[in-house]
PALOSE-26647 format. One record per residue (C-alpha): residue in one letter; chain; x negated, z, y. Coordinates in steps of 0.5 Angstrom, whole numbers. Layout:
# residues N
@resn a&chain A&px X&pz Z&py Y
...
This chain:
# residues 472
@resn m&chain A&px -95&pz -58&py 61
@resn r&chain A&px -100&pz -62&py 58
@resn f&chain A&px -95&pz -68&py 57
@resn i&chain A&px -93&pz -68&py 64
@resn f&chain A&px -100&pz -68&py 66
@resn l&chain A&px -101&pz -74&py 62
@resn l&chain A&px -95&pz -78&py 64
@resn f&chain A&px -96&pz -77&py 72
@resn t&chain A&px -103&pz -78&py 72
@resn s&chain A&px -104&pz -86&py 73
@resn a&chain A&px -112&pz -85&py 72
@resn t&chain A&px -111&pz -83&py 65
@resn w&chain A&px -112&pz -88&py 60
@resn v&chain A&px -113&pz -85&py 53
@resn v&chain A&px -106&pz -85&py 50
@resn g&chain A&px -104&pz -78&py 47
@resn a&chain A&px -107&pz -71&py 48
@resn l&chain A&px -112&pz -70&py 53
@resn p&chain A&px -119&pz -71&py 50
@resn n&chain A&px -124&pz -65&py 49
@resn v&chain A&px -131&pz -66&py 52
@resn v&chain A&px -138&pz -63&py 50
@resn l&chain A&px -144&pz -64&py 54
@resn v&chain A&px -151&pz -63&py 51
@resn m&chain A&px -157&pz -63&py 54
@resn a&chain A&px -164&pz -62&py 52
@resn d&chain A&px -170&pz -59&py 56
@resn d&chain A&px -176&pz -64&py 57
@resn q&chain A&px -174&pz -69&py 51
@resn g&chain A&px -178&pz -75&py 53
@resn w&chain A&px -174&pz -82&py 52
@resn g&chain A&px -179&pz -84&py 46
@resn q&chain A&px -177&pz -77&py 42
@resn t&chain A&px -172&pz -80&py 37
@resn g&chain A&px -172&pz -83&py 30
@resn y&chain A&px -168&pz -89&py 32
@resn y&chain A&px -173&pz -91&py 37
@resn n&chain A&px -178&pz -91&py 31
@resn h&chain A&px -182&pz -85&py 33
@resn p&chain A&px -188&pz -85&py 29
@resn v&chain A&px -188&pz -77&py 26
@resn l&chain A&px -181&pz -74&py 29
@resn k&chain A&px -175&pz -75&py 25
@resn t&chain A&px -168&pz -74&py 28
@resn p&chain A&px -163&pz -76&py 23
@resn h&chain A&px -157&pz -72&py 26
@resn l&chain A&px -158&pz -76&py 33
@resn d&chain A&px -159&pz -82&py 29
@resn a&chain A&px -153&pz -81&py 26
@resn m&chain A&px -149&pz -80&py 32
@resn a&chain A&px -152&pz -86&py 35
@resn k&chain A&px -150&pz -90&py 29
@resn a&chain A&px -143&pz -88&py 30
@resn g&chain A&px -142&pz -88&py 38
@resn l&chain A&px -145&pz -92&py 44
@resn r&chain A&px -153&pz -91&py 45
@resn f&chain A&px -156&pz -92&py 52
@resn d&chain A&px -163&pz -95&py 52
@resn r&chain A&px -163&pz -95&py 60
@resn f&chain A&px -160&pz -88&py 61
@resn y&chain A&px -163&pz -84&py 67
@resn a&chain A&px -163&pz -77&py 69
@resn g&chain A&px -161&pz -74&py 75
@resn g&chain A&px -168&pz -73&py 77
@resn p&chain A&px -175&pz -72&py 75
@resn v&chain A&px -175&pz -65&py 73
@resn c&chain A&px -169&pz -60&py 70
@resn s&chain A&px -165&pz -56&py 76
@resn p&chain A&px -164&pz -63&py 80
@resn t&chain A&px -161&pz -66&py 74
@resn r&chain A&px -156&pz -60&py 72
@resn a&chain A&px -154&pz -61&py 79
@resn t&chain A&px -153&pz -68&py 78
@resn v&chain A&px -149&pz -67&py 72
@resn l&chain A&px -144&pz -62&py 75
@resn t&chain A&px -143&pz -66&py 82
@resn g&chain A&px -144&pz -73&py 80
@resn r&chain A&px -149&pz -73&py 86
@resn t&chain A&px -156&pz -74&py 87
@resn h&chain A&px -159&pz -67&py 87
@resn d&chain A&px -162&pz -67&py 94
@resn r&chain A&px -155&pz -68&py 97
@resn a&chain A&px -153&pz -61&py 93
@resn g&chain A&px -159&pz -57&py 96
@resn v&chain A&px -163&pz -57&py 89
@resn f&chain A&px -169&pz -60&py 91
@resn d&chain A&px -173&pz -58&py 86
@resn h&chain A&px -173&pz -54&py 80
@resn g&chain A&px -171&pz -47&py 81
@resn y&chain A&px -166&pz -48&py 87
@resn a&chain A&px -159&pz -46&py 87
@resn l&chain A&px -153&pz -51&py 87
@resn r&chain A&px -150&pz -50&py 94
@resn s&chain A&px -143&pz -46&py 93
@resn q&chain A&px -140&pz -52&py 98
@resn e&chain A&px -141&pz -57&py 92
@resn k&chain A&px -135&pz -59&py 88
@resn t&chain A&px -137&pz -58&py 80
@resn l&chain A&px -134&pz -62&py 74
@resn a&chain A&px -133&pz -55&py 71
@resn q&chain A&px -128&pz -53&py 77
@resn a&chain A&px -124&pz -59&py 76
@resn m&chain A&px -124&pz -59&py 69
@resn k&chain A&px -121&pz -51&py 69
@resn q&chain A&px -116&pz -54&py 75
@resn a&chain A&px -114&pz -59&py 70
@resn g&chain A&px -112&pz -54&py 65
@resn y&chain A&px -119&pz -54&py 60
@resn a&chain A&px -122&pz -48&py 58
@resn t&chain A&px -129&pz -48&py 60
@resn g&chain A&px -135&pz -45&py 57
@resn h&chain A&px -143&pz -46&py 58
@resn f&chain A&px -148&pz -44&py 53
@resn g&chain A&px -156&pz -44&py 54
@resn k&chain A&px -160&pz -45&py 60
@resn w&chain A&px -157&pz -45&py 67
@resn h&chain A&px -163&pz -46&py 72
@resn l&chain A&px -158&pz -47&py 78
@resn n&chain A&px -158&pz -40&py 81
@resn g&chain A&px -164&pz -40&py 85
@resn l&chain A&px -168&pz -36&py 80
@resn r&chain A&px -175&pz -38&py 78
@resn g&chain A&px -179&pz -35&py 72
@resn p&chain A&px -178&pz -35&py 64
@resn g&chain A&px -170&pz -35&py 63
@resn v&chain A&px -167&pz -28&py 63
@resn p&chain A&px -160&pz -26&py 62
@resn i&chain A&px -155&pz -28&py 68
@resn l&chain A&px -153&pz -22&py 72
@resn k&chain A&px -145&pz -21&py 72
@resn n&chain A&px -145&pz -21&py 79
@resn d&chain A&px -149&pz -27&py 80
@resn t&chain A&px -145&pz -31&py 85
@resn h&chain A&px -149&pz -37&py 83
@resn g&chain A&px -148&pz -37&py 76
@resn p&chain A&px -144&pz -41&py 71
@resn k&chain A&px -138&pz -36&py 73
@resn g&chain A&px -139&pz -38&py 80
@resn f&chain A&px -138&pz -46&py 79
@resn g&chain A&px -132&pz -46&py 74
@resn f&chain A&px -134&pz -43&py 67
@resn d&chain A&px -130&pz -38&py 64
@resn v&chain A&px -134&pz -36&py 58
@resn w&chain A&px -142&pz -36&py 58
@resn v&chain A&px -147&pz -34&py 54
@resn s&chain A&px -153&pz -36&py 59
@resn v&chain A&px -160&pz -35&py 61
@resn t&chain A&px -163&pz -37&py 68
@resn n&chain A&px -168&pz -41&py 66
@resn f&chain A&px -172&pz -44&py 59
@resn f&chain A&px -172&pz -39&py 53
@resn e&chain A&px -175&pz -39&py 46
@resn r&chain A&px -173&pz -36&py 39
@resn d&chain A&px -170&pz -29&py 39
@resn p&chain A&px -167&pz -30&py 46
@resn l&chain A&px -164&pz -24&py 51
@resn m&chain A&px -158&pz -28&py 54
@resn s&chain A&px -152&pz -26&py 58
@resn r&chain A&px -145&pz -26&py 55
@resn g&chain A&px -141&pz -26&py 61
@resn g&chain A&px -146&pz -21&py 64
@resn k&chain A&px -147&pz -17&py 58
@resn f&chain A&px -154&pz -17&py 56
@resn e&chain A&px -155&pz -19&py 48
@resn d&chain A&px -161&pz -20&py 44
@resn f&chain A&px -160&pz -26&py 39
@resn k&chain A&px -165&pz -27&py 33
@resn g&chain A&px -166&pz -34&py 31
@resn d&chain A&px -168&pz -41&py 34
@resn s&chain A&px -165&pz -42&py 41
@resn s&chain A&px -162&pz -49&py 40
@resn e&chain A&px -158&pz -46&py 34
@resn i&chain A&px -156&pz -40&py 37
@resn v&chain A&px -153&pz -44&py 43
@resn v&chain A&px -149&pz -48&py 38
@resn d&chain A&px -146&pz -43&py 34
@resn e&chain A&px -144&pz -39&py 40
@resn a&chain A&px -141&pz -46&py 43
@resn l&chain A&px -137&pz -47&py 36
@resn k&chain A&px -134&pz -40&py 37
@resn f&chain A&px -132&pz -42&py 43
@resn i&chain A&px -129&pz -48&py 41
@resn t&chain A&px -126&pz -45&py 35
@resn a&chain A&px -122&pz -40&py 39
@resn k&chain A&px -119&pz -46&py 44
@resn v&chain A&px -117&pz -50&py 38
@resn k&chain A&px -113&pz -44&py 35
@resn e&chain A&px -110&pz -43&py 42
@resn d&chain A&px -109&pz -51&py 42
@resn q&chain A&px -112&pz -51&py 49
@resn s&chain A&px -117&pz -57&py 51
@resn f&chain A&px -124&pz -55&py 52
@resn f&chain A&px -130&pz -57&py 56
@resn t&chain A&px -136&pz -54&py 53
@resn v&chain A&px -143&pz -55&py 56
@resn l&chain A&px -149&pz -54&py 52
@resn w&chain A&px -156&pz -54&py 55
@resn y&chain A&px -162&pz -53&py 50
@resn g&chain A&px -168&pz -49&py 52
@resn t&chain A&px -172&pz -54&py 47
@resn p&chain A&px -177&pz -57&py 48
@resn h&chain A&px -179&pz -54&py 54
@resn s&chain A&px -186&pz -50&py 54
@resn p&chain A&px -187&pz -45&py 51
@resn w&chain A&px -186&pz -48&py 44
@resn v&chain A&px -185&pz -43&py 38
@resn a&chain A&px -182&pz -46&py 31
@resn t&chain A&px -181&pz -44&py 24
@resn e&chain A&px -187&pz -46&py 19
@resn v&chain A&px -181&pz -50&py 15
@resn d&chain A&px -180&pz -54&py 22
@resn k&chain A&px -187&pz -55&py 23
@resn k&chain A&px -189&pz -57&py 16
@resn p&chain A&px -188&pz -65&py 17
@resn f&chain A&px -193&pz -64&py 23
@resn t&chain A&px -199&pz -61&py 20
@resn k&chain A&px -204&pz -67&py 22
@resn l&chain A&px -202&pz -66&py 29
@resn s&chain A&px -205&pz -61&py 34
@resn a&chain A&px -202&pz -54&py 34
@resn k&chain A&px -199&pz -55&py 40
@resn a&chain A&px -195&pz -61&py 38
@resn q&chain A&px -193&pz -58&py 31
@resn e&chain A&px -189&pz -52&py 35
@resn h&chain A&px -187&pz -58&py 40
@resn y&chain A&px -184&pz -62&py 35
@resn g&chain A&px -182&pz -57&py 30
@resn e&chain A&px -177&pz -54&py 36
@resn l&chain A&px -174&pz -62&py 36
@resn v&chain A&px -173&pz -61&py 29
@resn a&chain A&px -169&pz -55&py 30
@resn m&chain A&px -165&pz -58&py 36
@resn d&chain A&px -163&pz -64&py 32
@resn r&chain A&px -161&pz -60&py 26
@resn s&chain A&px -156&pz -56&py 31
@resn i&chain A&px -153&pz -63&py 33
@resn g&chain A&px -151&pz -64&py 26
@resn t&chain A&px -148&pz -57&py 26
@resn l&chain A&px -144&pz -58&py 32
@resn r&chain A&px -142&pz -65&py 30
@resn r&chain A&px -140&pz -62&py 23
@resn g&chain A&px -136&pz -56&py 26
@resn l&chain A&px -132&pz -61&py 30
@resn r&chain A&px -130&pz -65&py 24
@resn e&chain A&px -128&pz -58&py 20
@resn l&chain A&px -124&pz -56&py 26
@resn g&chain A&px -121&pz -63&py 26
@resn v&chain A&px -122&pz -65&py 33
@resn e&chain A&px -128&pz -70&py 33
@resn q&chain A&px -123&pz -76&py 34
@resn n&chain A&px -121&pz -74&py 41
@resn t&chain A&px -128&pz -70&py 43
@resn l&chain A&px -132&pz -74&py 48
@resn l&chain A&px -139&pz -71&py 46
@resn w&chain A&px -145&pz -73&py 50
@resn f&chain A&px -152&pz -72&py 49
@resn t&chain A&px -158&pz -73&py 54
@resn s&chain A&px -164&pz -70&py 56
@resn d&chain A&px -166&pz -67&py 63
@resn n&chain A&px -172&pz -71&py 65
@resn g&chain A&px -177&pz -75&py 62
@resn g&chain A&px -182&pz -72&py 57
@resn l&chain A&px -188&pz -68&py 57
@resn p&chain A&px -196&pz -70&py 58
@resn g&chain A&px -201&pz -68&py 53
@resn f&chain A&px -198&pz -70&py 47
@resn s&chain A&px -200&pz -75&py 41
@resn p&chain A&px -196&pz -78&py 39
@resn d&chain A&px -193&pz -80&py 46
@resn t&chain A&px -187&pz -77&py 49
@resn t&chain A&px -184&pz -83&py 53
@resn g&chain A&px -184&pz -89&py 48
@resn g&chain A&px -189&pz -93&py 52
@resn l&chain A&px -186&pz -92&py 59
@resn r&chain A&px -190&pz -90&py 65
@resn d&chain A&px -192&pz -83&py 66
@resn y&chain A&px -188&pz -77&py 65
@resn k&chain A&px -184&pz -71&py 67
@resn g&chain A&px -184&pz -70&py 75
@resn s&chain A&px -185&pz -78&py 76
@resn m&chain A&px -181&pz -83&py 79
@resn y&chain A&px -183&pz -88&py 74
@resn e&chain A&px -179&pz -89&py 68
@resn g&chain A&px -183&pz -84&py 64
@resn g&chain A&px -180&pz -79&py 69
@resn l&chain A&px -173&pz -81&py 69
@resn r&chain A&px -171&pz -85&py 63
@resn v&chain A&px -168&pz -81&py 58
@resn p&chain A&px -165&pz -81&py 51
@resn a&chain A&px -157&pz -81&py 51
@resn i&chain A&px -151&pz -82&py 46
@resn i&chain A&px -144&pz -82&py 47
@resn e&chain A&px -139&pz -81&py 41
@resn w&chain A&px -132&pz -81&py 41
@resn p&chain A&px -129&pz -84&py 35
@resn k&chain A&px -122&pz -85&py 38
@resn v&chain A&px -124&pz -89&py 43
@resn i&chain A&px -131&pz -92&py 41
@resn t&chain A&px -129&pz -95&py 35
@resn k&chain A&px -134&pz -100&py 34
@resn p&chain A&px -141&pz -97&py 35
@resn r&chain A&px -146&pz -101&py 39
@resn i&chain A&px -153&pz -100&py 43
@resn t&chain A&px -152&pz -102&py 51
@resn k&chain A&px -158&pz -104&py 56
@resn h&chain A&px -153&pz -103&py 62
@resn p&chain A&px -156&pz -98&py 67
@resn a&chain A&px -153&pz -91&py 67
@resn g&chain A&px -155&pz -84&py 68
@resn a&chain A&px -153&pz -77&py 69
@resn v&chain A&px -150&pz -78&py 76
@resn d&chain A&px -144&pz -82&py 72
@resn i&chain A&px -142&pz -76&py 68
@resn f&chain A&px -137&pz -73&py 73
@resn p&chain A&px -134&pz -80&py 75
@resn t&chain A&px -133&pz -82&py 67
@resn i&chain A&px -130&pz -76&py 65
@resn a&chain A&px -126&pz -75&py 71
@resn q&chain A&px -123&pz -82&py 69
@resn a&chain A&px -122&pz -80&py 62
@resn v&chain A&px -118&pz -74&py 63
@resn g&chain A&px -115&pz -76&py 69
@resn l&chain A&px -118&pz -72&py 74
@resn p&chain A&px -115&pz -73&py 82
@resn a&chain A&px -120&pz -76&py 86
@resn s&chain A&px -120&pz -70&py 91
@resn s&chain A&px -124&pz -66&py 85
@resn i&chain A&px -130&pz -70&py 87
@resn l&chain A&px -134&pz -69&py 93
@resn q&chain A&px -136&pz -75&py 97
@resn p&chain A&px -141&pz -79&py 98
@resn q&chain A&px -141&pz -80&py 90
@resn d&chain A&px -147&pz -83&py 87
@resn g&chain A&px -144&pz -85&py 80
@resn v&chain A&px -139&pz -89&py 77
@resn s&chain A&px -134&pz -89&py 71
@resn l&chain A&px -137&pz -91&py 65
@resn v&chain A&px -130&pz -92&py 62
@resn p&chain A&px -130&pz -99&py 61
@resn l&chain A&px -137&pz -99&py 58
@resn l&chain A&px -134&pz -95&py 52
@resn t&chain A&px -130&pz -100&py 49
@resn k&chain A&px -134&pz -107&py 51
@resn e&chain A&px -140&pz -109&py 55
@resn i&chain A&px -139&pz -110&py 62
@resn g&chain A&px -143&pz -114&py 68
@resn p&chain A&px -148&pz -112&py 72
@resn r&chain A&px -148&pz -105&py 75
@resn k&chain A&px -144&pz -105&py 82
@resn k&chain A&px -147&pz -99&py 85
@resn p&chain A&px -155&pz -98&py 85
@resn l&chain A&px -158&pz -91&py 82
@resn i&chain A&px -161&pz -87&py 87
@resn f&chain A&px -166&pz -82&py 86
@resn s&chain A&px -169&pz -77&py 92
@resn s&chain A&px -174&pz -72&py 90
@resn r&chain A&px -180&pz -68&py 93
@resn g&chain A&px -180&pz -73&py 99
@resn r&chain A&px -180&pz -79&py 94
@resn a&chain A&px -174&pz -84&py 93
@resn a&chain A&px -173&pz -89&py 88
@resn v&chain A&px -167&pz -94&py 87
@resn i&chain A&px -165&pz -98&py 81
@resn d&chain A&px -161&pz -104&py 82
@resn n&chain A&px -160&pz -107&py 75
@resn d&chain A&px -166&pz -111&py 73
@resn w&chain A&px -170&pz -108&py 79
@resn k&chain A&px -173&pz -102&py 81
@resn i&chain A&px -176&pz -100&py 88
@resn i&chain A&px -180&pz -93&py 89
@resn f&chain A&px -182&pz -90&py 95
@resn f&chain A&px -188&pz -85&py 94
@resn g&chain A&px -187&pz -82&py 101
@resn d&chain A&px -189&pz -75&py 102
@resn g&chain A&px -189&pz -73&py 95
@resn p&chain A&px -196&pz -72&py 91
@resn q&chain A&px -197&pz -79&py 91
@resn k&chain A&px -197&pz -80&py 98
@resn s&chain A&px -205&pz -82&py 99
@resn t&chain A&px -204&pz -87&py 93
@resn p&chain A&px -203&pz -94&py 96
@resn p&chain A&px -199&pz -97&py 96
@resn r&chain A&px -193&pz -93&py 99
@resn f&chain A&px -188&pz -98&py 96
@resn a&chain A&px -188&pz -101&py 89
@resn l&chain A&px -183&pz -106&py 86
@resn y&chain A&px -182&pz -107&py 79
@resn n&chain A&px -177&pz -112&py 74
@resn l&chain A&px -175&pz -107&py 69
@resn v&chain A&px -173&pz -112&py 64
@resn k&chain A&px -180&pz -116&py 64
@resn d&chain A&px -184&pz -110&py 65
@resn i&chain A&px -182&pz -104&py 62
@resn d&chain A&px -188&pz -100&py 63
@resn e&chain A&px -188&pz -102&py 71
@resn s&chain A&px -195&pz -105&py 71
@resn d&chain A&px -194&pz -110&py 75
@resn n&chain A&px -192&pz -109&py 83
@resn l&chain A&px -188&pz -115&py 85
@resn m&chain A&px -188&pz -112&py 92
@resn q&chain A&px -192&pz -117&py 95
@resn k&chain A&px -190&pz -123&py 90
@resn q&chain A&px -182&pz -122&py 91
@resn t&chain A&px -182&pz -121&py 98
@resn n&chain A&px -174&pz -123&py 98
@resn v&chain A&px -172&pz -118&py 93
@resn g&chain A&px -177&pz -113&py 96
@resn k&chain A&px -173&pz -113&py 103
@resn r&chain A&px -167&pz -113&py 99
@resn m&chain A&px -169&pz -107&py 95
@resn a&chain A&px -172&pz -103&py 101
@resn a&chain A&px -166&pz -104&py 105
@resn l&chain A&px -162&pz -101&py 99
@resn l&chain A&px -167&pz -95&py 99
@resn g&chain A&px -167&pz -94&py 107
@resn k&chain A&px -159&pz -94&py 106
@resn a&chain A&px -159&pz -89&py 101
@resn k&chain A&px -165&pz -84&py 104
@resn a&chain A&px -160&pz -84&py 111
@resn s&chain A&px -154&pz -82&py 107
@resn i&chain A&px -158&pz -77&py 103
@resn a&chain A&px -161&pz -74&py 109
@resn s&chain A&px -154&pz -73&py 112
@resn s&chain A&px -152&pz -69&py 106
@resn v&chain A&px -158&pz -65&py 106
@resn e&chain A&px -156&pz -63&py 113
@resn g&chain A&px -149&pz -61&py 110
@resn k&chain A&px -145&pz -67&py 114
@resn d&chain A&px -141&pz -68&py 107
@resn y&chain A&px -138&pz -61&py 107
@resn p&chain A&px -131&pz -59&py 111
@resn e&chain A&px -136&pz -54&py 116
@resn g&chain A&px -140&pz -60&py 117
@resn k&chain A&px -146&pz -55&py 116
@resn v&chain A&px -150&pz -52&py 110
@resn g&chain A&px -147&pz -45&py 109
@resn p&chain A&px -151&pz -39&py 106
@resn q&chain A&px -155&pz -40&py 100
@resn p&chain A&px -159&pz -36&py 95
@resn p&chain A&px -167&pz -36&py 96
@resn r&chain A&px -171&pz -40&py 91
@resn i&chain A&px -175&pz -34&py 89
@resn f&chain A&px -178&pz -31&py 82
@resn w&chain A&px -173&pz -26&py 79
@resn h&chain A&px -178&pz -20&py 78
@resn t&chain A&px -177&pz -19&py 86
@resn l&chain A&px -169&pz -17&py 85
@resn e&chain A&px -168&pz -10&py 85
@resn a&chain A&px -162&pz -11&py 80
@resn y&chain A&px -168&pz -13&py 74
@resn k&chain A&px -173&pz -8&py 76
@resn p&chain A&px -170&pz -2&py 71
@resn f&chain A&px -171&pz -7&py 65
@resn f&chain A&px -178&pz -8&py 67
@resn e&chain A&px -181&pz -3&py 62
@resn e&chain A&px -177&pz -5&py 56
@resn w&chain A&px -178&pz -13&py 58
@resn r&chain A&px -186&pz -11&py 58
@resn k&chain A&px -186&pz -11&py 50
@resn r&chain A&px -182&pz -18&py 50
@resn p&chain A&px -187&pz -24&py 48
@resn e&chain A&px -183&pz -28&py 53
@resn y&chain A&px -184&pz -23&py 59
@resn g&chain A&px -190&pz -19&py 58
@resn a&chain A&px -195&pz -23&py 60
@resn w&chain A&px -191&pz -26&py 66
@resn l&chain A&px -189&pz -19&py 68
@resn k&chain A&px -196&pz -16&py 68
@resn k&chain A&px -199&pz -22&py 72
@resn r&chain A&px -194&pz -21&py 77
@resn l&chain A&px -194&pz -13&py 78
@resn k&chain A&px -201&pz -12&py 78
């Protein structure tokens, strides 16, 4: 069956067995928080090794400036507002077509491990209910060990709907679980699609004394924060070593990135000199670290400055494994990066577009335009800003009044994108021509299904104070 699939799928470009795919995403890791960008205190030897062995992106963008939106973008290849994930905690619309569903249809074993945050539930991460229609199972994952939102050490997670207590660092736990899944599939000779979404370095921060030791000169908060990143980097090493020991690393596409820009309030800074932080439409809120390692294909490691983003993950994998065009819902905002894996290519042909909290932005190679619109910065003039990102990495020089021709061209691209997204928001992309029933955006403590656990969960550090505040 695998041979037949490869023989008759014209889009498949890799000779041999179908590649395995592993997607890894940090939670709130800023663009500057890697050793390979010469961070002044943080060492990331395993990410550095991955970067030296693969394709490192210097201009890679999250799907949006906060977490749930980027997760929606990864799974759909679409700007998140199209999919109804307008902000953190919104549910992904059931009418969307996901990468996991497409991979499952193509014969892949599919597994999700870690943070989900696409089922409409807010609050600290709790185990996902077995009958949750918008959990991982509802969007194509056969196996999942997951939580609704952010999670820390010793997490309570859901293994396919069964609650399970874990001990240890959250990053190392999800890697261990993912490797168990991968090992089983290797033994069964089945290609695997594995998604690992860390809870690190999202707040609250809890690190071991050993992992905090290099940061004793920093604030207590920063010690915990950077200690978590040390553990996360170590888990990347465990994952890469596990793939090698299983003999599948050569034909496994391993893709690492982060879900949004870094956090404010830390010294050293989290965004490597970019402007602003998580939640912002400036580079500090959108630009994130990213690396692809695929030894069978990326035989000459390099660094690229080609602009790319989370929106490109679905179309890239679709071409790499030969998914049919019908797997992807239109309009599709991403492009396949397959040509970029082996050589540098020309300018990006499709602009990167962003829509969040009434704001919008378009990146067209060197240029970026931001519309501040109805977002928090509405009262801050001007409403538009134009930057040359190659010459002005920290977006300090608004050229809207100086580069009028470029500004008009970029404004036209932005207007076109906004109109297209507005149509998607109304459900015009779906066969029904409208949006079907979706879960509300609520806090999980309001669901009856979780109430039997409240007494026990009041004793847990991650839920106790939070529940106390809401159950007065």
